[in-house]
C-alpha atoms as an extended CHARMM CRD file, in Angstrom:
* protein
*
        74  EXT
         1         1  MET       CA            -85.4880000000      -47.8900000000     -102.7650000000  PROA      1               0.0000000000
         2         2  PHE       CA            -83.2810000000      -45.6350000000     -104.8540000000  PROA      2               0.0000000000
         3         3  CYS       CA            -81.6760000000      -48.3860000000     -107.1630000000  PROA      3               0.0000000000
         4         4  GLU       CA            -82.9560000000      -51.0070000000     -109.4760000000  PROA      4               0.0000000000
         5         5  LEU       CA            -80.6430000000      -53.9070000000     -109.4150000000  PROA      5               0.0000000000
         6         6  VAL       CA            -80.3980000000      -55.4980000000     -112.7700000000  PROA      6               0.0000000000
         7         7  THR       CA            -77.5330000000      -57.8230000000     -112.7590000000  PROA      7               0.0000000000
         8         8  PHE       CA            -75.0020000000      -58.7670000000     -110.2060000000  PROA      8               0.0000000000
         9         9  LYS       CA            -71.6110000000      -60.6580000000     -110.2720000000  PROA      9               0.0000000000
        10        10  CYS       CA            -69.3110000000      -61.3800000000     -107.4260000000  PROA      10              0.0000000000
        11        11  PHE       CA            -65.6270000000      -62.2740000000     -107.7080000000  PROA      11              0.0000000000
        12        12  TRP       CA            -63.3250000000      -63.3070000000     -104.8550000000  PROA      12              0.0000000000
        13        13  LEU       CA            -59.6230000000      -62.7060000000     -105.7000000000  PROA      13              0.0000000000
        14        14  PHE       CA            -57.1950000000      -64.4270000000     -103.2290000000  PROA      14              0.0000000000
        15        15  PHE       CA            -53.6730000000      -62.9390000000     -102.5860000000  PROA      15              0.0000000000
        16        16  VAL       CA            -51.1580000000      -64.2230000000     -100.1050000000  PROA      16              0.0000000000
        17        17  THR       CA            -51.6690000000      -61.5860000000      -97.5680000000  PROA      17              0.0000000000
        18        18  ARG       CA            -55.4290000000      -60.3550000000      -98.0880000000  PROA      18              0.0000000000
        19        19  VAL       CA            -58.6430000000      -60.9660000000      -99.8070000000  PROA      19              0.0000000000
        20        20  VAL       CA            -59.9590000000      -58.4580000000     -102.2640000000  PROA      20              0.0000000000
        21        21  VAL       CA            -63.7160000000      -58.5220000000     -103.0610000000  PROA      21              0.0000000000
        22        22  VAL       CA            -64.6050000000      -57.0890000000     -106.5380000000  PROA      22              0.0000000000
        23        23  GLU       CA            -68.4090000000      -56.4560000000     -106.9860000000  PROA      23              0.0000000000
        24        24  GLU       CA            -70.0420000000      -55.7130000000     -110.2920000000  PROA      24              0.0000000000
        25        25  PHE       CA            -73.6150000000      -54.3970000000     -110.2450000000  PROA      25              0.0000000000
        26        26  VAL       CA            -75.9420000000      -52.3440000000     -112.4750000000  PROA      26              0.0000000000
        27        27  VAL       CA            -78.0960000000      -49.5100000000     -110.9950000000  PROA      27              0.0000000000
        28        28  ARG       CA            -80.4410000000      -46.9950000000     -112.4070000000  PROA      28              0.0000000000
        29        29  VAL       CA            -79.3680000000      -43.3520000000     -112.5920000000  PROA      29              0.0000000000
        30        30  PHE       CA            -81.7950000000      -40.8890000000     -110.9860000000  PROA      30              0.0000000000
        31        31  LYS       CA            -82.4660000000      -37.2120000000     -111.3610000000  PROA      31              0.0000000000
        32        32  GLY       CA            -79.2380000000      -35.1920000000     -110.7810000000  PROA      32              0.0000000000
        33        33  GLY       CA            -77.0480000000      -38.2780000000     -111.7450000000  PROA      33              0.0000000000
        34        34  LYS       CA            -77.5830000000      -39.9660000000     -108.3050000000  PROA      34              0.0000000000
        35        35  VAL       CA            -76.9420000000      -43.7040000000     -108.0030000000  PROA      35              0.0000000000
        36        36  THR       CA            -77.0030000000      -45.8970000000     -104.8830000000  PROA      36              0.0000000000
        37        37  VAL       CA            -74.3650000000      -48.3320000000     -103.8480000000  PROA      37              0.0000000000
        38        38  PRO       CA            -76.1050000000      -51.3970000000     -102.5300000000  PROA      38              0.0000000000
        39        39  LYS       CA            -76.6230000000      -51.6440000000      -98.8310000000  PROA      39              0.0000000000
        40        40  ARG       CA            -74.6090000000      -54.8830000000      -98.3890000000  PROA      40              0.0000000000
        41        41  LEU       CA            -71.5520000000      -53.3090000000      -99.9000000000  PROA      41              0.0000000000
        42        42  ARG       CA            -71.8910000000      -50.0660000000      -97.8680000000  PROA      42              0.0000000000
        43        43  GLU       CA            -72.0320000000      -52.1870000000      -94.7140000000  PROA      43              0.0000000000
        44        44  LEU       CA            -69.2130000000      -54.5060000000      -95.9610000000  PROA      44              0.0000000000
        45        45  PHE       CA            -66.8420000000      -51.4930000000      -96.6380000000  PROA      45              0.0000000000
        46        46  GLY       CA            -68.0800000000      -49.2200000000      -93.9460000000  PROA      46              0.0000000000
        47        47  VAL       CA            -69.2150000000      -46.5000000000      -96.2910000000  PROA      47              0.0000000000
        48        48  GLU       CA            -71.1130000000      -43.7710000000      -94.6220000000  PROA      48              0.0000000000
        49        49  ASP       CA            -72.9020000000      -40.5090000000      -95.5810000000  PROA      49              0.0000000000
        50        50  GLY       CA            -70.2010000000      -37.9280000000      -96.7590000000  PROA      50              0.0000000000
        51        51  ASP       CA            -67.6540000000      -40.5750000000      -97.6150000000  PROA      51              0.0000000000
        52        52  TYR       CA            -66.1150000000      -40.5010000000     -101.1310000000  PROA      52              0.0000000000
        53        53  VAL       CA            -65.9870000000      -43.7960000000     -103.1590000000  PROA      53              0.0000000000
        54        54  ARG       CA            -64.3310000000      -44.4790000000     -106.4730000000  PROA      54              0.0000000000
        55        55  LEU       CA            -66.6910000000      -45.7940000000     -109.1500000000  PROA      55              0.0000000000
        56        56  ALA       CA            -65.8900000000      -46.9760000000     -112.7910000000  PROA      56              0.0000000000
        57        57  LEU       CA            -68.3430000000      -46.4150000000     -115.4760000000  PROA      57              0.0000000000
        58        58  VAL       CA            -67.9370000000      -49.4550000000     -117.8580000000  PROA      58              0.0000000000
        59        59  GLU       CA            -71.1070000000      -49.6130000000     -119.9010000000  PROA      59              0.0000000000
        60        60  VAL       CA            -74.4390000000      -47.6730000000     -120.4750000000  PROA      60              0.0000000000
        61        61  LEU       CA            -77.4140000000      -49.7330000000     -120.8640000000  PROA      61              0.0000000000
        62        62  LYS       CA            -80.6900000000      -48.1810000000     -122.3000000000  PROA      62              0.0000000000
        63        63  ARG       CA            -84.0490000000      -49.9120000000     -122.6520000000  PROA      63              0.0000000000
        64        64  THR       CA            -85.7730000000      -49.3560000000     -125.9690000000  PROA      64              0.0000000000
        65        65  GLU       CA            -88.7910000000      -50.9450000000     -127.5100000000  PROA      65              0.0000000000
        66        66  GLU       CA            -86.5850000000      -53.6150000000     -129.1970000000  PROA      66              0.0000000000
        67        67  GLY       CA            -84.8580000000      -54.4290000000     -125.8600000000  PROA      67              0.0000000000
        68        68  TRP       CA            -81.5890000000      -53.4220000000     -124.0570000000  PROA      68              0.0000000000
        69        69  VAL       CA            -78.9420000000      -51.4090000000     -126.0140000000  PROA      69              0.0000000000
        70        70  ARG       CA            -75.4490000000      -51.5350000000     -124.5460000000  PROA      70              0.0000000000
        71        71  ARG       CA            -72.8870000000      -48.9550000000     -125.0380000000  PROA      71              0.0000000000
        72        72  LYS       CA            -69.2580000000      -49.6390000000     -123.8530000000  PROA      72              0.0000000000
        73        73  VAL       CA            -67.3110000000      -46.7990000000     -122.3330000000  PROA      73              0.0000000000
        74        74  GLY       CA            -63.6970000000      -46.3610000000     -123.3340000000  PROA      74              0.0000000000
């Protein structure tokens, strides 16, 4: 498995004509900057090899001897 799932949150936003699913998850970055979108999200949105997805980098988490260090982006 290419990703280490650390936390997970799911929010359902209901609009008059559609339902929008917003997922938040944390993954480990691997050699070459590779990350993995969780399988259930790929299946839910029909993401296939070669597709482009828009991701937002919100926070960087680093593990130290003292614990986790969080650095907000932006």
